[in-house]
PyMOL CGO cylinders between C-alpha atoms (Angstrom):
from pymol import cmd
from pymol.cgo import CYLINDER

trace = [
    CYLINDER, -143.18, 135.47, 104.94, -142.01, 138.34, 102.71, 0.3, 1, 1, 1, 1, 1, 1,
    CYLINDER, -142.01, 138.34, 102.71, -138.96, 138.86, 104.95, 0.3, 1, 1, 1, 1, 1, 1,
    CYLINDER, -138.96, 138.86, 104.95, -138.03, 135.21, 104.56, 0.3, 1, 1, 1, 1, 1, 1,
    CYLINDER, -138.03, 135.21, 104.56, -138.40, 135.37, 100.79, 0.3, 1, 1, 1, 1, 1, 1,
    CYLINDER, -138.40, 135.37, 100.79, -136.39, 138.61, 100.70, 0.3, 1, 1, 1, 1, 1, 1,
    CYLINDER, -136.39, 138.61, 100.70, -133.61, 136.96, 102.72, 0.3, 1, 1, 1, 1, 1, 1,
    CYLINDER, -133.61, 136.96, 102.72, -133.63, 133.87, 100.48, 0.3, 1, 1, 1, 1, 1, 1,
    CYLINDER, -133.63, 133.87, 100.48, -133.16, 136.19, 97.48, 0.3, 1, 1, 1, 1, 1, 1,
    CYLINDER, -133.16, 136.19, 97.48, -130.59, 138.41, 99.21, 0.3, 1, 1, 1, 1, 1, 1,
    CYLINDER, -130.59, 138.41, 99.21, -126.99, 138.89, 98.18, 0.3, 1, 1, 1, 1, 1, 1,
    CYLINDER, -126.99, 138.89, 98.18, -126.00, 137.79, 101.70, 0.3, 1, 1, 1, 1, 1, 1,
    CYLINDER, -126.00, 137.79, 101.70, -127.50, 134.32, 101.30, 0.3, 1, 1, 1, 1, 1, 1,
    CYLINDER, -127.50, 134.32, 101.30, -126.20, 134.01, 97.73, 0.3, 1, 1, 1, 1, 1, 1,
    CYLINDER, -126.20, 134.01, 97.73, -122.71, 134.89, 98.96, 0.3, 1, 1, 1, 1, 1, 1,
    CYLINDER, -122.71, 134.89, 98.96, -122.89, 132.47, 101.90, 0.3, 1, 1, 1, 1, 1, 1,
    CYLINDER, -122.89, 132.47, 101.90, -124.05, 129.68, 99.61, 0.3, 1, 1, 1, 1, 1, 1,
    CYLINDER, -124.05, 129.68, 99.61, -121.22, 130.48, 97.21, 0.3, 1, 1, 1, 1, 1, 1,
    CYLINDER, -121.22, 130.48, 97.21, -118.75, 130.28, 100.11, 0.3, 1, 1, 1, 1, 1, 1,
    CYLINDER, -118.75, 130.28, 100.11, -120.11, 126.83, 101.05, 0.3, 1, 1, 1, 1, 1, 1,
    CYLINDER, -120.11, 126.83, 101.05, -119.71, 125.44, 97.53, 0.3, 1, 1, 1, 1, 1, 1,
    CYLINDER, -119.71, 125.44, 97.53, -116.24, 127.00, 97.30, 0.3, 1, 1, 1, 1, 1, 1,
    CYLINDER, -116.24, 127.00, 97.30, -115.25, 125.32, 100.57, 0.3, 1, 1, 1, 1, 1, 1,
    CYLINDER, -115.25, 125.32, 100.57, -116.42, 121.96, 99.22, 0.3, 1, 1, 1, 1, 1, 1,
    CYLINDER, -116.42, 121.96, 99.22, -114.42, 122.52, 96.02, 0.3, 1, 1, 1, 1, 1, 1,
    CYLINDER, -114.42, 122.52, 96.02, -111.34, 123.71, 97.93, 0.3, 1, 1, 1, 1, 1, 1,
    CYLINDER, -111.34, 123.71, 97.93, -110.97, 120.27, 99.51, 0.3, 1, 1, 1, 1, 1, 1,
    CYLINDER, -110.97, 120.27, 99.51, -111.02, 118.62, 96.07, 0.3, 1, 1, 1, 1, 1, 1,
    CYLINDER, -111.02, 118.62, 96.07, -108.48, 121.09, 94.65, 0.3, 1, 1, 1, 1, 1, 1,
    CYLINDER, -108.48, 121.09, 94.65, -106.21, 120.67, 97.69, 0.3, 1, 1, 1, 1, 1, 1,
    CYLINDER, -106.21, 120.67, 97.69, -106.22, 116.90, 97.23, 0.3, 1, 1, 1, 1, 1, 1,
    CYLINDER, -106.22, 116.90, 97.23, -105.40, 117.12, 93.52, 0.3, 1, 1, 1, 1, 1, 1,
    CYLINDER, -105.40, 117.12, 93.52, -102.65, 119.68, 94.13, 0.3, 1, 1, 1, 1, 1, 1,
    CYLINDER, -102.65, 119.68, 94.13, -101.13, 117.52, 96.87, 0.3, 1, 1, 1, 1, 1, 1,
    CYLINDER, -101.13, 117.52, 96.87, -101.17, 114.48, 94.54, 0.3, 1, 1, 1, 1, 1, 1,
    CYLINDER, -101.17, 114.48, 94.54, -99.24, 116.28, 91.80, 0.3, 1, 1, 1, 1, 1, 1,
    CYLINDER, -99.24, 116.28, 91.80, -96.90, 118.20, 94.09, 0.3, 1, 1, 1, 1, 1, 1,
    CYLINDER, -96.90, 118.20, 94.09, -93.29, 118.29, 92.91, 0.3, 1, 1, 1, 1, 1, 1,
    CYLINDER, -93.29, 118.29, 92.91, -91.71, 120.08, 95.88, 0.3, 1, 1, 1, 1, 1, 1,
    CYLINDER, -91.71, 120.08, 95.88, -92.15, 118.08, 99.08, 0.3, 1, 1, 1, 1, 1, 1,
    CYLINDER, -92.15, 118.08, 99.08, -91.95, 120.42, 102.06, 0.3, 1, 1, 1, 1, 1, 1,
    CYLINDER, -91.95, 120.42, 102.06, -92.57, 117.71, 104.64, 0.3, 1, 1, 1, 1, 1, 1,
    CYLINDER, -92.57, 117.71, 104.64, -89.89, 116.71, 107.13, 0.3, 1, 1, 1, 1, 1, 1,
    CYLINDER, -89.89, 116.71, 107.13, -89.21, 114.19, 109.86, 0.3, 1, 1, 1, 1, 1, 1,
    CYLINDER, -89.21, 114.19, 109.86, -89.21, 115.25, 113.47, 0.3, 1, 1, 1, 1, 1, 1,
    CYLINDER, -89.21, 115.25, 113.47, -88.87, 112.84, 116.36, 0.3, 1, 1, 1, 1, 1, 1,
    CYLINDER, -88.87, 112.84, 116.36, -89.78, 109.86, 114.20, 0.3, 1, 1, 1, 1, 1, 1,
    CYLINDER, -89.78, 109.86, 114.20, -92.90, 111.56, 112.79, 0.3, 1, 1, 1, 1, 1, 1,
    CYLINDER, -92.90, 111.56, 112.79, -93.46, 112.74, 109.24, 0.3, 1, 1, 1, 1, 1, 1,
    CYLINDER, -93.46, 112.74, 109.24, -94.71, 116.37, 109.41, 0.3, 1, 1, 1, 1, 1, 1,
    CYLINDER, -94.71, 116.37, 109.41, -96.69, 117.37, 106.29, 0.3, 1, 1, 1, 1, 1, 1,
    CYLINDER, -96.69, 117.37, 106.29, -98.28, 120.60, 107.57, 0.3, 1, 1, 1, 1, 1, 1,
    CYLINDER, -98.28, 120.60, 107.57, -96.36, 122.80, 105.12, 0.3, 1, 1, 1, 1, 1, 1,
    CYLINDER, -96.36, 122.80, 105.12, -97.52, 120.67, 102.18, 0.3, 1, 1, 1, 1, 1, 1,
    CYLINDER, -97.52, 120.67, 102.18, -101.16, 120.95, 103.25, 0.3, 1, 1, 1, 1, 1, 1,
    CYLINDER, -101.16, 120.95, 103.25, -100.86, 124.69, 103.99, 0.3, 1, 1, 1, 1, 1, 1,
    CYLINDER, -100.86, 124.69, 103.99, -99.38, 125.19, 100.52, 0.3, 1, 1, 1, 1, 1, 1,
    CYLINDER, -99.38, 125.19, 100.52, -102.18, 123.10, 98.96, 0.3, 1, 1, 1, 1, 1, 1,
    CYLINDER, -102.18, 123.10, 98.96, -104.78, 125.11, 100.90, 0.3, 1, 1, 1, 1, 1, 1,
    CYLINDER, -104.78, 125.11, 100.90, -103.38, 128.45, 99.70, 0.3, 1, 1, 1, 1, 1, 1,
    CYLINDER, -103.38, 128.45, 99.70, -103.26, 127.16, 96.13, 0.3, 1, 1, 1, 1, 1, 1,
    CYLINDER, -103.26, 127.16, 96.13, -106.84, 125.83, 96.30, 0.3, 1, 1, 1, 1, 1, 1,
    CYLINDER, -106.84, 125.83, 96.30, -108.31, 128.98, 97.86, 0.3, 1, 1, 1, 1, 1, 1,
    CYLINDER, -108.31, 128.98, 97.86, -106.59, 131.10, 95.22, 0.3, 1, 1, 1, 1, 1, 1,
    CYLINDER, -106.59, 131.10, 95.22, -107.84, 128.98, 92.34, 0.3, 1, 1, 1, 1, 1, 1,
    CYLINDER, -107.84, 128.98, 92.34, -111.43, 128.73, 93.60, 0.3, 1, 1, 1, 1, 1, 1,
    CYLINDER, -111.43, 128.73, 93.60, -111.65, 132.42, 94.52, 0.3, 1, 1, 1, 1, 1, 1,
    CYLINDER, -111.65, 132.42, 94.52, -110.43, 133.28, 91.02, 0.3, 1, 1, 1, 1, 1, 1,
    CYLINDER, -110.43, 133.28, 91.02, -113.83, 132.35, 89.56, 0.3, 1, 1, 1, 1, 1, 1,
    CYLINDER, -113.83, 132.35, 89.56, -115.60, 134.85, 91.81, 0.3, 1, 1, 1, 1, 1, 1,
    CYLINDER, -115.60, 134.85, 91.81, -112.97, 137.54, 91.24, 0.3, 1, 1, 1, 1, 1, 1,
    CYLINDER, -112.97, 137.54, 91.24, -113.18, 137.18, 87.46, 0.3, 1, 1, 1, 1, 1, 1,
    CYLINDER, -113.18, 137.18, 87.46, -116.96, 137.48, 87.50, 0.3, 1, 1, 1, 1, 1, 1,
    CYLINDER, -116.96, 137.48, 87.50, -116.98, 140.46, 89.87, 0.3, 1, 1, 1, 1, 1, 1,
    CYLINDER, -116.98, 140.46, 89.87, -114.54, 142.19, 87.55, 0.3, 1, 1, 1, 1, 1, 1,
    CYLINDER, -114.54, 142.19, 87.55, -116.56, 141.49, 84.42, 0.3, 1, 1, 1, 1, 1, 1,
    CYLINDER, -116.56, 141.49, 84.42, -114.33, 138.69, 83.09, 0.3, 1, 1, 1, 1, 1, 1,
    CYLINDER, -114.33, 138.69, 83.09, -116.94, 136.04, 82.32, 0.3, 1, 1, 1, 1, 1, 1,
    CYLINDER, -116.94, 136.04, 82.32, -114.88, 133.90, 79.90, 0.3, 1, 1, 1, 1, 1, 1,
    CYLINDER, -114.88, 133.90, 79.90, -112.02, 133.17, 82.35, 0.3, 1, 1, 1, 1, 1, 1,
    CYLINDER, -112.02, 133.17, 82.35, -114.56, 132.35, 85.06, 0.3, 1, 1, 1, 1, 1, 1,
    CYLINDER, -114.56, 132.35, 85.06, -116.22, 129.82, 82.76, 0.3, 1, 1, 1, 1, 1, 1,
    CYLINDER, -116.22, 129.82, 82.76, -112.85, 128.25, 81.92, 0.3, 1, 1, 1, 1, 1, 1,
    CYLINDER, -112.85, 128.25, 81.92, -112.09, 127.94, 85.64, 0.3, 1, 1, 1, 1, 1, 1,
    CYLINDER, -112.09, 127.94, 85.64, -115.52, 126.40, 86.28, 0.3, 1, 1, 1, 1, 1, 1,
    CYLINDER, -115.52, 126.40, 86.28, -114.81, 123.77, 83.61, 0.3, 1, 1, 1, 1, 1, 1,
    CYLINDER, -114.81, 123.77, 83.61, -111.42, 123.17, 85.26, 0.3, 1, 1, 1, 1, 1, 1,
    CYLINDER, -111.42, 123.17, 85.26, -113.22, 122.74, 88.60, 0.3, 1, 1, 1, 1, 1, 1,
    CYLINDER, -113.22, 122.74, 88.60, -115.39, 120.08, 86.96, 0.3, 1, 1, 1, 1, 1, 1,
    CYLINDER, -115.39, 120.08, 86.96, -112.25, 118.30, 85.71, 0.3, 1, 1, 1, 1, 1, 1,
    CYLINDER, -112.25, 118.30, 85.71, -110.70, 118.57, 89.19, 0.3, 1, 1, 1, 1, 1, 1,
    CYLINDER, -110.70, 118.57, 89.19, -113.76, 116.86, 90.65, 0.3, 1, 1, 1, 1, 1, 1,
    CYLINDER, -113.76, 116.86, 90.65, -113.59, 114.06, 88.08, 0.3, 1, 1, 1, 1, 1, 1,
    CYLINDER, -113.59, 114.06, 88.08, -109.94, 113.49, 89.01, 0.3, 1, 1, 1, 1, 1, 1,
    CYLINDER, -109.94, 113.49, 89.01, -110.69, 113.76, 92.73, 0.3, 1, 1, 1, 1, 1, 1,
    CYLINDER, -110.69, 113.76, 92.73, -113.30, 111.00, 92.57, 0.3, 1, 1, 1, 1, 1, 1,
    CYLINDER, -113.30, 111.00, 92.57, -111.25, 108.79, 90.22, 0.3, 1, 1, 1, 1, 1, 1,
    CYLINDER, -111.25, 108.79, 90.22, -114.37, 108.55, 88.09, 0.3, 1, 1, 1, 1, 1, 1,
    CYLINDER, -114.37, 108.55, 88.09, -112.82, 106.39, 85.34, 0.3, 1, 1, 1, 1, 1, 1,
    CYLINDER, -112.82, 106.39, 85.34, -112.09, 103.57, 87.85, 0.3, 1, 1, 1, 1, 1, 1,
    CYLINDER, -112.09, 103.57, 87.85, -115.68, 103.26, 89.08, 0.3, 1, 1, 1, 1, 1, 1,
    CYLINDER, -115.68, 103.26, 89.08, -118.55, 101.01, 88.02, 0.3, 1, 1, 1, 1, 1, 1,
    CYLINDER, -118.55, 101.01, 88.02, -121.11, 102.74, 85.78, 0.3, 1, 1, 1, 1, 1, 1,
    CYLINDER, -121.11, 102.74, 85.78, -123.64, 103.75, 88.52, 0.3, 1, 1, 1, 1, 1, 1,
    CYLINDER, -123.64, 103.75, 88.52, -120.95, 105.32, 90.70, 0.3, 1, 1, 1, 1, 1, 1,
    CYLINDER, -120.95, 105.32, 90.70, -119.31, 106.87, 87.63, 0.3, 1, 1, 1, 1, 1, 1,
    CYLINDER, -119.31, 106.87, 87.63, -122.60, 108.56, 86.72, 0.3, 1, 1, 1, 1, 1, 1,
    CYLINDER, -122.60, 108.56, 86.72, -123.06, 109.72, 90.32, 0.3, 1, 1, 1, 1, 1, 1,
    CYLINDER, -123.06, 109.72, 90.32, -119.59, 111.30, 90.41, 0.3, 1, 1, 1, 1, 1, 1,
    CYLINDER, -119.59, 111.30, 90.41, -120.11, 113.01, 87.04, 0.3, 1, 1, 1, 1, 1, 1,
    CYLINDER, -120.11, 113.01, 87.04, -123.43, 114.42, 88.27, 0.3, 1, 1, 1, 1, 1, 1,
    CYLINDER, -123.43, 114.42, 88.27, -121.97, 115.53, 91.63, 0.3, 1, 1, 1, 1, 1, 1,
    CYLINDER, -121.97, 115.53, 91.63, -118.92, 117.02, 89.89, 0.3, 1, 1, 1, 1, 1, 1,
    CYLINDER, -118.92, 117.02, 89.89, -121.03, 119.00, 87.46, 0.3, 1, 1, 1, 1, 1, 1,
    CYLINDER, -121.03, 119.00, 87.46, -123.40, 120.18, 90.20, 0.3, 1, 1, 1, 1, 1, 1,
    CYLINDER, -123.40, 120.18, 90.20, -120.54, 121.49, 92.35, 0.3, 1, 1, 1, 1, 1, 1,
    CYLINDER, -120.54, 121.49, 92.35, -118.68, 123.19, 89.49, 0.3, 1, 1, 1, 1, 1, 1,
    CYLINDER, -118.68, 123.19, 89.49, -121.96, 124.56, 88.10, 0.3, 1, 1, 1, 1, 1, 1,
    CYLINDER, -121.96, 124.56, 88.10, -122.96, 125.88, 91.52, 0.3, 1, 1, 1, 1, 1, 1,
    CYLINDER, -122.96, 125.88, 91.52, -119.70, 127.80, 91.79, 0.3, 1, 1, 1, 1, 1, 1,
    CYLINDER, -119.70, 127.80, 91.79, -120.18, 129.25, 88.32, 0.3, 1, 1, 1, 1, 1, 1,
    CYLINDER, -120.18, 129.25, 88.32, -123.88, 130.11, 88.68, 0.3, 1, 1, 1, 1, 1, 1,
    CYLINDER, -123.88, 130.11, 88.68, -123.72, 131.41, 92.26, 0.3, 1, 1, 1, 1, 1, 1,
    CYLINDER, -123.72, 131.41, 92.26, -120.77, 133.60, 91.27, 0.3, 1, 1, 1, 1, 1, 1,
    CYLINDER, -120.77, 133.60, 91.27, -122.82, 134.98, 88.37, 0.3, 1, 1, 1, 1, 1, 1,
    CYLINDER, -122.82, 134.98, 88.37, -125.84, 135.49, 90.63, 0.3, 1, 1, 1, 1, 1, 1,
    CYLINDER, -125.84, 135.49, 90.63, -123.77, 137.21, 93.29, 0.3, 1, 1, 1, 1, 1, 1,
    CYLINDER, -123.77, 137.21, 93.29, -122.25, 139.54, 90.69, 0.3, 1, 1, 1, 1, 1, 1,
    CYLINDER, -122.25, 139.54, 90.69, -125.78, 140.46, 89.56, 0.3, 1, 1, 1, 1, 1, 1,
    CYLINDER, -125.78, 140.46, 89.56, -126.87, 141.10, 93.16, 0.3, 1, 1, 1, 1, 1, 1,
    CYLINDER, -126.87, 141.10, 93.16, -123.86, 143.30, 93.90, 0.3, 1, 1, 1, 1, 1, 1,
    CYLINDER, -123.86, 143.30, 93.90, -124.57, 145.42, 90.83, 0.3, 1, 1, 1, 1, 1, 1,
    CYLINDER, -124.57, 145.42, 90.83, -127.94, 146.44, 92.37, 0.3, 1, 1, 1, 1, 1, 1,
    CYLINDER, -127.94, 146.44, 92.37, -126.18, 148.92, 94.61, 0.3, 1, 1, 1, 1, 1, 1,
    CYLINDER, -126.18, 148.92, 94.61, -123.66, 151.13, 92.82, 0.3, 1, 1, 1, 1, 1, 1,
    CYLINDER, -123.66, 151.13, 92.82, -120.44, 151.60, 94.75, 0.3, 1, 1, 1, 1, 1, 1,
    CYLINDER, -120.44, 151.60, 94.75, -120.61, 154.15, 97.54, 0.3, 1, 1, 1, 1, 1, 1,
    CYLINDER, -120.61, 154.15, 97.54, -124.39, 154.40, 97.99, 0.3, 1, 1, 1, 1, 1, 1,
    CYLINDER, -124.39, 154.40, 97.99, -125.93, 154.27, 101.44, 0.3, 1, 1, 1, 1, 1, 1,
    CYLINDER, -125.93, 154.27, 101.44, -128.58, 151.83, 102.66, 0.3, 1, 1, 1, 1, 1, 1,
    CYLINDER, -128.58, 151.83, 102.66, -131.16, 154.63, 102.42, 0.3, 1, 1, 1, 1, 1, 1,
    CYLINDER, -131.16, 154.63, 102.42, -130.26, 155.20, 98.78, 0.3, 1, 1, 1, 1, 1, 1,
    CYLINDER, -130.26, 155.20, 98.78, -130.54, 151.45, 98.20, 0.3, 1, 1, 1, 1, 1, 1,
    CYLINDER, -130.54, 151.45, 98.20, -134.05, 151.42, 99.69, 0.3, 1, 1, 1, 1, 1, 1,
    CYLINDER, -134.05, 151.42, 99.69, -135.08, 154.29, 97.42, 0.3, 1, 1, 1, 1, 1, 1,
    CYLINDER, -135.08, 154.29, 97.42, -133.53, 152.56, 94.41, 0.3, 1, 1, 1, 1, 1, 1,
    CYLINDER, -133.53, 152.56, 94.41, -135.30, 149.26, 95.18, 0.3, 1, 1, 1, 1, 1, 1,
    CYLINDER, -135.30, 149.26, 95.18, -138.61, 151.05, 95.77, 0.3, 1, 1, 1, 1, 1, 1,
    CYLINDER, -138.61, 151.05, 95.77, -138.29, 152.77, 92.39, 0.3, 1, 1, 1, 1, 1, 1,
    CYLINDER, -138.29, 152.77, 92.39, -137.51, 149.41, 90.75, 0.3, 1, 1, 1, 1, 1, 1,
    CYLINDER, -137.51, 149.41, 90.75, -140.56, 147.85, 92.39, 0.3, 1, 1, 1, 1, 1, 1,
    CYLINDER, -140.56, 147.85, 92.39, -142.76, 150.76, 91.28, 0.3, 1, 1, 1, 1, 1, 1,
    CYLINDER, -142.76, 150.76, 91.28, -141.41, 150.43, 87.74, 0.3, 1, 1, 1, 1, 1, 1,
    CYLINDER, -141.41, 150.43, 87.74, -142.26, 146.70, 87.73, 0.3, 1, 1, 1, 1, 1, 1,
    CYLINDER, -142.26, 146.70, 87.73, -145.80, 147.42, 88.99, 0.3, 1, 1, 1, 1, 1, 1,
    CYLINDER, -145.80, 147.42, 88.99, -146.27, 150.01, 86.24, 0.3, 1, 1, 1, 1, 1, 1,
    CYLINDER, -146.27, 150.01, 86.24, -145.17, 147.47, 83.62, 0.3, 1, 1, 1, 1, 1, 1,
    CYLINDER, -145.17, 147.47, 83.62, -147.67, 144.92, 84.91, 0.3, 1, 1, 1, 1, 1, 1,
    CYLINDER, -147.67, 144.92, 84.91, -150.45, 147.53, 85.07, 0.3, 1, 1, 1, 1, 1, 1,
    CYLINDER, -150.45, 147.53, 85.07, -149.61, 148.69, 81.54, 0.3, 1, 1, 1, 1, 1, 1,
    CYLINDER, -149.61, 148.69, 81.54, -149.68, 145.10, 80.22, 0.3, 1, 1, 1, 1, 1, 1,
    CYLINDER, -149.68, 145.10, 80.22, -153.06, 144.47, 81.87, 0.3, 1, 1, 1, 1, 1, 1,
    CYLINDER, -153.06, 144.47, 81.87, -154.44, 147.67, 80.35, 0.3, 1, 1, 1, 1, 1, 1,
    CYLINDER, -154.44, 147.67, 80.35, -153.49, 146.46, 76.87, 0.3, 1, 1, 1, 1, 1, 1,
]
cmd.load_cgo(trace, "trace")
């Protein structure tokens, strides 16, 4: 059971979860970007309208914007990451057309929009904290020693508090 708990708390699972919420948000950002696009890169070929370049451009834009939150946090820029998270919330509101919906659906979209944007923000923060556990360049063996010393320190704190 401890291994399961350790995995659930691991930076790997935090990062994977962050990637999943970013993927969900990327679709919303792509849609919004495509709706406001000024330069249409689509073309006709053999009677078909080919829009692949538009969607590829929207995808690159969306990935860049959503990855920015993580990059800002990993580089210690918490304020820009929070501004981007708020912008992600606004993107979701626009994506769902919240203002056109009846009250119950409007509330549902506001809740879903805030949960997705908040997840990106909070998982990015959590991942940044997890990454800081292992200073750059240390080996796995050094990490194990570091974590063991942290665990011992926590036990000593608990023992000291009980003794008081």
